[in-house]
C-alpha positions in Angstrom: -25.0 -28.2 -7.9 -24.6 -32.0 -7.5 -21.7 -33.5 -9.4 -22.6 -37.0 -10.6 -19.9 -39.8 -10.9 -18.2 -40.1 -14.2 -19.2 -42.9 -16.6 -15.7 -44.5 -16.3 -16.0 -44.6 -12.5 -19.4 -46.1 -12.7 -18.3 -48.7 -15.2 -15.3 -49.7 -13.1 -17.4 -50.0 -10.0 -20.0 -52.1 -11.7 -17.4 -54.4 -13.1 -15.9 -55.0 -9.6 -19.4 -56.5 -8.8 -18.9 -59.3 -11.4 -17.6 -61.8 -8.8 -20.5 -61.1 -6.5 -23.1 -61.6 -9.2 -21.3 -64.9 -10.2 -21.3 -66.2 -6.6 -25.0 -65.5 -6.2 -26.1 -66.8 -9.5 -23.6 -69.7 -9.8 -23.6 -69.4 -13.5 -21.5 -67.1 -15.6 -24.2 -66.4 -18.3 -26.8 -65.6 -15.6 -24.3 -63.4 -13.8 -23.5 -61.5 -17.1 -27.3 -61.1 -17.6 -27.7 -59.7 -14.0 -24.8 -57.4 -14.4 -26.2 -56.0 -17.7 -29.6 -55.5 -16.1 -28.1 -53.8 -13.0 -25.8 -51.7 -15.3 -28.9 -50.5 -17.2 -30.6 -49.7 -13.8 -27.5 -47.8 -12.5 -27.4 -45.5 -15.6 -31.2 -45.1 -15.7 -31.3 -44.2 -11.9 -27.9 -42.3 -11.5 -29.7 -39.0 -10.9 -31.4 -40.6 -7.9 -27.9 -41.5 -6.3 -28.1 -39.5 -3.0 -24.4 -39.6 -2.0 -25.4 -41.0 1.4 -23.1 -44.0 0.8 -20.3 -44.7 -1.6 -21.0 -45.2 -5.3 -19.7 -48.7 -4.9 -22.1 -49.6 -2.1 -25.0 -48.2 -4.2 -24.1 -50.2 -7.2 -23.4 -53.3 -5.1 -26.9 -53.0 -3.6 -28.4 -52.8 -7.1 -26.4 -55.9 -8.3 -27.5 -57.9 -5.2 -31.2 -56.9 -5.5 -31.1 -57.7 -9.3 -29.5 -61.1 -8.6 -32.1 -61.9 -6.0 -35.0 -60.9 -8.3 -33.5 -63.1 -11.0 -33.2 -66.1 -8.6 -36.7 -65.6 -7.4 -38.1 -65.2 -11.0 -36.4 -68.4 -12.0 -37.7 -70.2 -8.9 -34.2 -71.0 -7.8 -34.4 -69.2 -4.5 -35.9 -72.1 -2.5 -34.9 -73.6 0.8 -34.9 -77.3 1.6 -36.0 -78.7 4.8 -33.0 -79.0 7.1 -33.8 -82.6 7.9 -33.9 -83.4 4.2 -30.6 -81.4 3.6 -28.8 -83.2 6.4 -26.4 -85.8 5.2 -25.3 -89.0 7.0 -21.9 -88.9 5.1 -18.9 -87.9 7.0 -17.5 -84.5 6.0 -13.8 -84.3 5.7 -12.3 -80.9 6.6 -8.7 -80.4 5.6 -6.3 -78.9 8.0 -5.8 -75.8 5.8 -8.4 -74.3 3.7 -7.4 -72.7 0.4 -9.5 -70.0 -1.2 -10.1 -72.2 -4.2 -11.5 -74.9 -2.0 -13.7 -72.5 -0.1 -15.0 -71.1 -3.3 -15.8 -74.6 -4.6 -17.7 -75.4 -1.4 -19.7 -72.1 -1.4 -20.6 -72.5 -5.0 -21.9 -76.1 -4.3 -24.5 -74.9 -1.8 -28.0 -74.8 -3.0 -29.0 -71.4 -4.3 -31.0 -70.2 -1.3 -28.3 -71.2 1.2 -25.5 -69.9 -0.8 -27.3 -66.5 -1.2 -27.9 -66.2 2.5 -24.2 -67.2 3.2 -22.9 -64.6 0.8 -25.1 -61.8 2.0 -24.2 -62.5 5.5 -20.4 -62.5 4.9 
């Protein structure tokens, strides 16, 4: 007999994915929409969870795939030509990088590049 995760455990895990959805979507409302859609999918497909990875990893995968589908659907997952994206302006890099500064820089990336960066980290 397979014991499925509790509802509370599933909700807690899904809510920990909120920052990830926000970083990918770069918009709180869109991130909430993605989380709601992912949450529905988690509960609809919970019986398909095969215990091959942690529940958190499974939910995180659903959140990432839902975010990517939403970006693609909204035509926001596009990549600029590297030559066009290159800037002639000097980039000043501070001696120490705060987490707030890094978050700001990551969120300022175009959607496609930000998504690749986040999925690679």
